[in-house]
C-alpha positions, 0 to 999 in steps of 0.5 A: 227111101231105099229101093232095090231094083231086080231087073236083068234088062240093064238099060231098063235098070239104068233108066229106072235107077236114074229116074228115081234117084232124081226123085230122091230115092236111094237105089241099088240093083241086082241083075240075076236070081243069085245076086238078088237073093244076096242082097235081100238076105243082107239088107232091108229096103223100103220097096223092091221092084222085082221082075219075074224073068231073071237069069238063074231063077224066078222072081216069084221064087224070090218073093216066096223066099222073102215071105218065108224069111219074114222079110217085110220089104214091100214088093212091086212086080214089074214084068213083061208077062201080063197074063192073069195067072202071073199077076194073081200068083204074084199078088197071092204070094204077097206082092203089093202091086203088079205093073206090066211092061212097057210102062212110063217111068211116071207111073212106076214112081206113082205106084212106088209112092203109093205103096210106101204111103200105104205101108209106112204112113197109112196112105198119107203123104203127111206124118207127124211127131209132136211138133214135127210134120214131115211132108213125104211128097214135097220132101220138107220138115216143118217145126210148128209150120215153120220149115226146117232146112235140112240137107237130103241125108238129114231129111232122110235120117229124120224120116227114118227115125220118125218111122221107127220112133221108140225103137232102138236102131243100130249104127249099121241099120242107119248107115245101110238105110242111108248109104246102101252099098256105098257104106262098104267103102266106109272105114268107120261111122264118124259120118253118122255121128256128124249127121246126128249131131247136125240134125239134133242141133237144127231140131233144138234150134227150132225149139224141139226137145232132144228127141235123139237118144243115144243108147250105149253100145246099141245105137240110137232111139227117137223118142219123146220119153 
């Protein structure tokens, strides 16, 4: 899961990112309004942690920009402003939740996980595709109740495929989702081919059909058809 932390307090941002990375999230950061607008224009995130007070502009304006651009990223506002008016405006503008500072990181992660479950899995920690079951809480994948041994990236790739089942996903989208900013340092997409090849092999060894379809010139589609 890819998270963008828009927070100008760099020590707080560092603490949030360190905590979420330990939980398996891929995190990116923005410390001011302009940097945040640039990030959300270039990439899509599973959830954006958004502070209201930012150098150069308001987090609420970023929220309005997201909605005007038809972006579907989930939004969790994190702000020292705890007035009822700010909370109401944020939620009415399309935020999924509002968390006032100071907060415990455990509560932040619980709110974040709840938002992602509501958005992607109808509130459940389990998602299924034919004989495949993914437990998003335990971060394990099962084939007919037998655990599938996957690396962290292979697990995220399988989850991303199933969330986007029957849709063609470009190599760029896969790379950005799994590696975030680090993808800018890559010279080619050979590492994607390697991860897909390994995931396909592990699924087939457990008796799955070849669900990962190559779509020439476009990318991949995870489909039973």
